[in-house]
N, C-alpha and C positions, 0 to 999 in steps of 0.2 A: 765462839764455835766459826766468826769469820774470819779472826787471828791464825787458829788451824788451818782453813781453808787457805791462805795466804801462803802460810808456811811453806805448805808441801810443793806447790806450785810456783813460789818463788814469784809470785804476782803482787807490786805492790801493792798496800792497803786501800779502800777506796777514800777520796775525801768523806769528814764527815758528812751527815745529812745539813748539819744546820749551815755547814760553810756550801755548802751543793747550792742552797735553797736560797741561801743570799749572794752567792756569784751568779746566779743565773736570773736574779730578781734587777740587779742593779745591769746586766748586758740588756735586759729588756728594757732596763731605765735611755741607757747606752743607746739603743736600739733606735726607739723613741726621737731623741734628743739627735740622733744621727740625721735622722730625715727633714729635720729643718736646719741643717747648717749644711749651705752649699756648697758644691768644691768648686762653681762658680758661678757665675750671674748667669750663662746660658745656661744651666742645669737645676732650676731652684726646685724643680719636681724629684728629681734624683738622690736617696741617700747619698751620702760622702762616707766612702770606704775605707779611708783614708782616717776617716774619723773616728768612724768606728772600730777600726783595729787599734786604732789607738788607746781606746778608752777600753777596750777585752784586755790591750795588754795591762793598764795599766787596774785594772780590777780586777785581774788574776797577780798582778805583782803585791798588792794591799791586802790577799788573801795567802799571802806565801805559796802560792803553788805556780804553776805554768799549763801552755797550752796543752803539751802531752801528759800531764797527770791528771789535767781535768776532759782530755780523753777518754782516759782510758777510767775513770771514775763514771761519767755521764755511762761508757761500755755497758759496766760493771751494773750499774743501775736498773739497764736497759734490761738487763735478763733478769731482774726482781723486781715485777712489775709495781710488786706495794712495796716497796719502799721507794721504787720512783714514783708513784703516786704521791703518797706522803711527801713528798717533797715539792711535787709540784702542788699540792696543798698550800703548801706556806709561800711557796713562789705566790698565788693566787692571792691569798690573803695577804701578803707584805703589798704588792702590786694594791689593791683595793684601800691600804693603810695609806700610803705614800700618794695616790690620789684625788684622797680625802685631803689630803693635805695641801694638797697642790690648788684645788679648789677652794681653800679658804682665803688664798691669798689675793 
């Protein structure tokens, strides 16, 4: 049914649910990591935006997508709260698993 919607409107298909949850999980981890990578020695408390941009670009590249397709997918899923919620439920689960692994080290 979704493919009918897209073909009629010439709107590209959104990224699959699994891909979206994987990208979002990786972005949250990258954002967390970027908080600990100082831009310079005088800004130890701020996020390194340059590092975060590099991480985000790498995450999108590794998942065979780009910023435009990702943002379009976010918009598409935001208009479907039940699907968007399922993505975030998976993100929360994946982050909890990741945190457990980190805590064991």
